[in-house]
N, C-alpha and C positions, 0 to 999 in steps of 0.2 A: 246434700249428703244424701237422700234416698239414693240418688242415684249413682254414686259413689258406692254406696252398699250392694247394690246391685252388682256392681263392677266386681268388686271382692267376693261375692260372694260368687258367681261365675267360674270367678279365676281358681276360689280357695277349696271347693266342694267336691271338683275331679282328685283336686290332687288330694283329698282326706280321704274318699272312697279308693283309693289306688293304694295309698300306706298302709289304709286297713284291711289285706286284702281280697276286697272284693273286684272282680274283674270286670270288664267292659260292656259286658252284659246285666250286670249286678250281680251276679254269685257269688261266690263263695270260690277265690280263684285254689287249683288244685294245692300249693303250696304255700296258702296262708293259714294261719291257724286256724283251732274251731270252737275259738269262744268269742262272744259277744259280749262287748265292753260295757264298762258303764254309761255310755254315752249310744249305748245303741248299735255299732257296727263292729262287726267282726272283727277280731283282733286278739293280743294276748294279754291282755289287763285284766285289771278287777271287773266281773260282773256274771253272766251264768252261763252258761254254756249252750250251744245250738240243741242241746237236748232238753233247756232248763234248769240245771242246777246250778247252784251257787260255785263259784270260782274264783278264789282271788290271787296275786301273784305272790302269794308265797307256796300256796299246793298247786293252783296251778289246775281245780280240777282231774287231776289222777284218783285213779283207783287205786290204790296203794293201801300196805299195811307194814307194819315195824316189826321185822325179826330178830327176834332176840336170842344170841348162840350158847348161852347156855354156862358162859363159863364167868364173865364177871358184865357184859349190857344191864343195863337197868335205866330206869328215869326215875327222876324227881320231882312229884309236883311242887307248888308253891305250898306252901303251910297255912294252913285254914283247918276250920271245922268240918266242913265236907258231910259229918254225920249226926245227928242230936237228937231222932224217932225214925221215921218211918224213911224207907230208900229202898230203892234198886240198884245194884249193878248188872252192867251186861258187858258183855264183850265176846266177840266173833272168835275164837284160838284154835290155830292148827299147831296139835302140840309134834313138839318131836320126839321127845323123852318123857316118862311122867319121873322125873326125879323125884325125893320127896320133902313133899309141898312146895312145890313149884310154885309161885307168887306167881294169880295177876295183878293185885292191887296188896299191899298192907300198908296199910295207913295208921300210923301211929306214936309214938313220943319214944319206941324202943322195945323191946321185947315186954311182952306182958303188960305195957300202958297205954291204955285207951285205944289196943288196937281194933279196929276193923279191917277183915282181910278174905278174900277171897280166892283160892288157890283149886287149879285146873285137874291138882293131884291132889287127894287126901293123903296123906301118907305117898307110897309110890305104887297106890293099887290105881289111879286114875280115873275114879271117882271125883267129881271137883266136891270141895268141903267149903265151907263157911265159918268165920271164927267173927264172935262179935263179944269182946269184953272181959276173954275167960269163958266162955261156952261155946263147943264146936259142933259139925256135925256132917257127914257126905253123904251123896247124893243113896240111893239106890243104883246108879245104874252107872257103869263105865263110858266115858272117851275112846274112841279111836282115834289111835293113830297115824300121822299124817294124812288127816282129813279135818275137811275145817268141821267145827260145830257149833254154834250159839249156847254160853252160860248167860246165866242168869239167875240172881241172887236177891229176893226183896224181904222186905219187915212189915211188917204188919201190925203194930201194938207189941208185943212178944212173941206173936209168931212168925217165924223164917222159913223161909220153902226157896230149897233151887230148884230150877229149868234147864233143860237137856234139850233146844232145838224147836221152846216153845211148848214143852213137856213138863208138868209138875213132875221131881224126881225126889224128894226128902221134902221132909217139914220138920222141923224143932222147935220149942220155946228158946227164947234166949232173950238176956237183956237189950236196955232202949242202950246206945253210944249215950255215952258222957258229954256234954256239951260244951269243948274244950278244944280248944286249937291243938294242930298236929302237925307235927313238925315233922317227924319222919314221913313224907307220904310215897312211898316206893313201889313204883310199876314194875315187873317181874324180877323182884329184889324182897327177903324177907330182912324184920326188924330183929328175928333170932338169928342167923346166917346159917338159914339154910341153902341149898342150894339154890342158884339164878334160874329164873325160866329159859327151856330149852322149847324155842314156840314161838308163830308167830301170832300179833296182837292185830286186829281193825276191829272197829266203833267200840270205843270202848265209854262209857257212861255213866254218869253217877248223876243219880237223882234224888232230889228228898221228901218221895213219894213211893207208894209201895202200886205198882202196877200191878194191873190185872194179868191174867194169863192170857185173855184176848187183845190186852191194851200190847203185851210184849209179842204177842203172834203177830198184832197189826203191823207194828213198826219196827222188828228186826230183822226184815230185809231191806229197808228204807234207808238209805242218807240222811240226817236229819239237818234243820235249817239252823241250832243251835238255838232257835229263841225257842222252843217249846216249855209249855208252864213247868216247873217244879226242876228243869235239867240245870245242876249246877255243872257239872264238868263234862266237856265233850270232846274226845281225842279222834278222830276221821283216821289220822297217821295216815291224808294224802298230799303228804312234800315231795319232793323229791324225784329224782328217775328212779323206778324201778329199777335193779340192779347195777344202775350208773355210781358214775362217783358223785357223793353227795359231805363230801368231806365239809362243804360251807358252812353248812345245816345244824346245828349244836342243841338244838328246842324240839320239841312239838309244840304246837299250838291249840290251846281250848277253843275249841269254836263257839261257847257262850259267853262270847266278852266277859265274863268273867276274872279274866287275866289267872285262873290257873293252868298259869304255863308249864312245861315238864323240860328241866333239863336233860339232856341227854350224858351218858356215862359211858365213854370204853366203847363204842359203838369204833366199828370200823369202816363202815360206811360206805362202801365200795366193793362192789360182787352181789353176789346171791346168798350171803348170810349177813347178821349183822348188820341189816344197811333194810333199805326202803324195796319193798318187793312186792309183787299183784297182790291186790286185795281180796280178800273173803267174797263171794260170788256176790252180788246182787241183780235178782232174778227178775228185774223191771223190762225185760222184751225190749228195752230203748237201745242197747245194742247188740248183735252176735252174738258178742261174748257176753252176754245177760241175759240170753234168749232163757226165758222159762218154756211150758211143757203146754199153753194154748192161754190163751184171752182170758178163761173163765177162772184161771191157776194166778195171774198176772192181776186182776182186777178184785182177787179177794187177799191177794198180798200186798197191794195197793191199789186201796180203794178211788183217790180221788184220780185215778187212768182214768183218758179220756178216746174219743172215738177216736179212730190213726191207724198207723202201721205198726207192729211191733214184728220181733224176732222170739222164735223158740222151737223148740227141737225135739227131736223123739229118736231113738238110735234103730224104729223100722221107718223111717223114713227118711229120704235125702240121704242115707246113707251116716246118717248121724249128725251131720252137718246143720246150725242155724240156717231155719230160711225164714222169709217175709210174710207176714200174714197182714190184712185188715181184718182191726175189732171194731164191734160196737161194745162198748164201753156204757151205754144210756138204757137204752129197751130192755125193762124191767127187771132194772138190778146190773144189767149190764154183762159181760164176759163173752159174748158171744165173736165164734169165728165166722168169716166169710169162706163157705164152701164153695161158691160159683154164684155169679155175675154173667146173665144171660141178657146181653142188650139186642144182639141182632141173632138170626136164624144161619146164618152163613159164614161157612165155616167150620160149623159143627158136624161129626159123624161119630158112629155108636164107641168109635176105641176113644177119641180124646173126650167125650165128653164125662169121661172122671179123670184125665189129667190133661189140661189144656191151660198155656203161658202158666206154669205155676211159682215162678219166680219175678212175676208179675202182677199180683194181686191187685184190684182193682176193683172199684164200687161201679164204673161207670164204660165196662171194657169188657167184653168175654173171658170170661176167667175159670177154672173148676181147681178143686181139689180134692173133691168130691172121693177119689182114691185112697186119700189118706184120714178122712173124717174119721172113720173106726176105729186109730191111735190116737184122735184127737179127743173125742169125747168124753165124759167124765166117766162113766164108768159102761160097763155091756150091759145095764140095764137100768131104766131110770135115767137115762140120761134125755135132754130136750132137742128138739130143732126149730127150726123157727124158718118162714117163706115168708115175702112180702113181694109186691110186682106195685107196677104203674109208679107209685111212690111211697118211697120208706113208712112203715107200719100203715099199709091198708091192705085189699086186698089179697090178707094169707091170715096167718098166725101162727102160735107157739104151742107143741106137743111134747109132749110124752111118750117114749117109748117105753110100754109097760115088759116090754120081752127082750132077749139077748138080740134086740135085731141087728141088722149093718146096711150101710150105707151102697155098696154095691151087689144090693140081692139082684138075684137074677130072675125074679117069679113075683109075682104078686099077693104073696103070702101073707103079707105081715100088716096086717090090719086091726090088730090090737095097740090103736094109741088113743091117747086122749087128748081131748081140745083143751088147753089152761086158756089161752086168754085169743080173742078172734079179732082180727083187723077187720072191723066192717059187718054188716048182719045176714052176708050170702049163707048158704046152707048147703051142706051136702050135695051134690046133682053128677049123676052121669054125664049133663053138660060142662059141669067145674070139677070142681074140689071134691075130691070121693075119700072117704075116711080109711086111709092106707099112708103107711108112709113111704114117699118117693122111692122104684125100682128101678134096675137098670136093664133097660128092654131095649135088645137088636128089632125094633126094628120103626114105625117110623114116629115114636115117640121115647128121646135116648132116655130120657130120666122122668116120668109120668106117675102121677097117683090114680091114671088110670083102672081100670078095671083088662079094659083089652086096649091098646095102640093101635089096634088092624082101620081100614074102614074110616065111620067117622066117631067113633068111640076112641078120639083121645086126649079130649080136654083135662083138665087138669093136668097139664105137662108145662115141666119146666124147659127142657129143651126137646125140641122137636127137630125134623128133617125144613129145607127150606120152603119159606112161600104164607111164614108167619112172624109177627110182628111182638115179640120173637122166637113165641109160641103157643100154642090154643088153652087159652085158661081160664075166664068164665063166661061162659053163655049160657048159662041157666042157673034157676038158685041165686039171685044176683041179688037179692036184699035193696035198702032204700037207697044204696051210693049208684046200683047200676052196673048194668054188666063190665067187664073187662074184659074181650075176648084176645084183644090183642095190645097188650098191656106197655109194651114198649121195652120196660124193665124188669126180670126176674131176679131176684137173688133170696141166696139159702144159708142159712146158716146152722152151726152147731154149738150147741154147751153142755 
C-alpha cells in the first residue's frame, strides 16, 4: 500500500501543479490566475490572492465598486434590526450629481418610520447628511463631484458625528434608534421617493459600535476580513468584472457572514455605468494601482504592514508613474523607505551615487534613489534618516534633521542633526561617523558624513571610490562593539 501511494503521488502531483498555474520551475505561469486557492496552490478558486487578500469564487478578489445611474438603480438588503444603539456607517462615495437627499443608505419601514439614513448630499448642497428617527443634520463641508471621498457617520449615546475623509465635520444630538426590524433597507434609494443616487459606492460598512476618529482613519483605506468585532453588514462590491457583462449577478454579498445580502434592482450590469466599475483607491502600496506616497504613509494607514517591497508615486519622480521601493516597516515603528544600499565599491561614480538601479530596489546589491529622497521625506524640516552597516540595526543610528536640509546637498554644512537612536556605542569621530547629514561630494567619498573627503579624511562615508568594502565607515571612536572600517554593506533610509 505504501508503494502504491508513492506511485500515485509521483504521477498525480505534477499534473495538479500544472493545472493550477505553476510552470515547470515552480513559478506562476504567465497565463495563470493570480490567486492562491484554499489548497495552497495558485489558481482561481477560493482562498487568498498572492498579495495576501481574501478572495472567493463569487467576487474573485477584484478591487471593484458599484455604480448607481441615478435613474432607478438600487439594492435592497435583507430585513433586520441593524440599528438599536451606538453605530457607525461608512462608505467610499464618488458622486456624479447632488440630487436632492441622494442616499447612501435608507433603512426603515417607510417614510418617517424608524429610519436611519445617510445621504451623501443634504438637500442639493453636496454636504453629507444624517437622519435618525426624525432628527437630521448636515456636515459643515461639502463633497467634490467626480472625486472619491470617504464618508462616515457615528452615534455614541445620543451624539452623532459626520466625518469626511476621516475628519469630523459636524455633530448633533439625535435619538437612539428603535430596536425594531427594518424591512425597507435601501442602498442608493429613498424611503420617501427622493431621487436615486447617481454615484459609485465602495466599502459600505455598518457597525453596532461608535468608531473613534482614529479607528476610522486607521481602517478607511483597508479592505476588511468581515470578521471584525461589531461589524453588522459589509459590502465591498468586489463582484463581477469592471465594466464587463455582469448580467448574471443579481445580488451584493454581505461579507460578514450575517447574511444581509442585497438584491439588485434595475442595474444594466454591462458597460461603464449601472454596473461594477473600478473601486476606490486603497493605497496600501501592494500594487502599482494602489501606490502610496511613501513607506511612512503606508505604515500609518496600514499598521500591520511588514518589511518588503511596496509601490509609491510622486508627481516629481519618474514622471509621476508608480515605482517600487523596499520598506522597513519594523525598526522604530517602521515606515522607512530605503534610498541606498551599498554592497560593493565597484560601479559607483559621482553621477550614479544618487540614482542607480532605480527600478530594482534591493537590500543586498547596489541601489540608490538618494536623488528622489527629498520628495519622499515627511516634510522639509523635522524628517528622519537612518543608517546602518554590516548588519541591520548596527554601526549607525536614527537622526532627525532640524532644518530644511536636502539629501543632495553639495557641501558639508548640514550639521544641525540630532541622533535619536544609536545603533551601538560608537562616538562621533573624524575617523568615523561625523555629526552632519550625509552630503553629495564630487571627490573620493560621493556620499559622506566627513568634514572633508580628500586625503585620509574620508571616514563616515556611505559611497566611495573603489578600494573599500564597500566604503570607509568607522575606524575610531568604535565603542565596545569594535570598529567597522569595511562593513560589507551600508544601508541608508528616509522617513
